[in-house]
C-alpha positions, 0 to 999 in steps of 0.5 A: 500500500502507498502513502498519498498526499492529496490536496483539496481532499475536502472538496468534491472530486478530491474527497471521492478520490480520497475515499476510494484510496482509503477503501483500497487500504492506502494511507492518505494525508488530506491537505485542505484549506477548507475554503467555502467549497471544502466541507468540514462534514465531508472531512468528518466522514473521512476521519472514520478511516484510521488511515486518513490524516486531515491537515488544515493548511494552505498549499501556498504556505511553504512551511505548512506543506514542508512540515507534512509532505515528506515520506509520501509516494504520490502527490495528487493535486486537486486543490483549486478555486474552480467556479467560473462565475466567482472567478469573473467577480474576483480573479485574484484569489484564483491566481493566488491559489491555482498558480502561486499555490501550485508553485509552492506545492511543486517546489516542496514536493520536489524538495521532499523527493516525492516520486510522482506528482499528478496535477488535476486540471480541466478541459476548460484550458482549451477554451470553447471548441466549435466542433471536434475534440482537441488532443493533448497537443492542442493550443491552450485558449482559456477564456475565463480567469478560472481557466486561465489560472488553470492553464498557467498552473498546467504550464508551471507543472510541466516546466518542472519536468522540462527543467528539473526532470521532476516526474509530473503528470497533468490531467484535463477532465471534462465536467464531473457530477456525483455525490459531495459536489458543492451545490453551486455547481449546475447538477447539484444546484438544479437537483437541490432546487427541484427537491424544494420546488425552487426554479432552476436558472438556465443560462441564455437559451441553454445551448451551451454543451458540456461532456459529463463524466461521473466522478467515480470514472474520473477517480479511476482514470487518475488511478490509471495515470498514477500506475501507468502514466508517463512523466511529463505527459498530459492526459485528457479524460472525457466521457464522450457524453455531451449534452446541451444545458437544456438537454441536461435540465430536461433529463434532471427534471424527468428523472425527478418527475418535476414540471418544466414550469420550474425552468427559469432562463437567466442572462448568459454568463459573460464570455460563456464558452459554448462547447467543451470536448476532449479527445481522450484516446490517449488514456483509453490506450492505457485501458481506461474507459467510463464504466457507466452512462450518464443516465445510469448515474444521474438517477443515483446522483439524484437519490444521493442528494435526496437522501443527504439533505443534512450535507447540502442544506447547511451549505446552501444556507451558508452561501 
């Protein structure tokens, strides 16, 4: 069994990945600053595992990172500010965490001789894709402060392989959904609104498209990369399951047996990317593929939020 240093393990994808590692018998140091999207209730659940160690810390704090990172086998770096709308309203925090924080973490991981560093990024760094699906060699064309900060962190991570030979890997995944996702994101926002018969806000005419991957499949993909990913490489992770926002809304409403009257069209987001997509053939060549379809896991996701109002209601009240 291995020792993992997971940043952002109180957040959505990071907590699902941490739970998966613990179920497999690995040791996990969960390093998280517990900003608004890092959920203490999630940490409480993870603390039931004897091999889980939570450290409340900021990845931008070199002293805090250096104190605990030594002796780990892998760093998996999820910690990031990730909400596009928030980045438009306040971009500097995104640069501070996503770029400067990553720089500090990288430097400390290399100094501690951690043998592998996996940086979890996003398909949004490629920008809006009118047609087709970009490979890992495609130029970066981010269009929001969030995606720009992630593109910057990607390049910084890859520079450590080019400059120092430090074994880093970058992943770029499409939109995720599943349990423990902060309810400002579209699927948990819509599901929890509909559970309370509150209207769901659809940007513009709902024509923007996203590729939806269940968080479990994303976590499995990271496992493949930790085990078989080549240092200095980028791996796109996608489901090839694209839906327009309107199609997504209709499927959620149908799954919950709610009325179309609860759809509310709102002013579009500034600079809204109309379509995301990635070519994930490179990771599929390692043997990975999604294990389930969107509709199969949507019903399960709706059921989780219906059962776990104790988890999401305080978050919506607080936000």
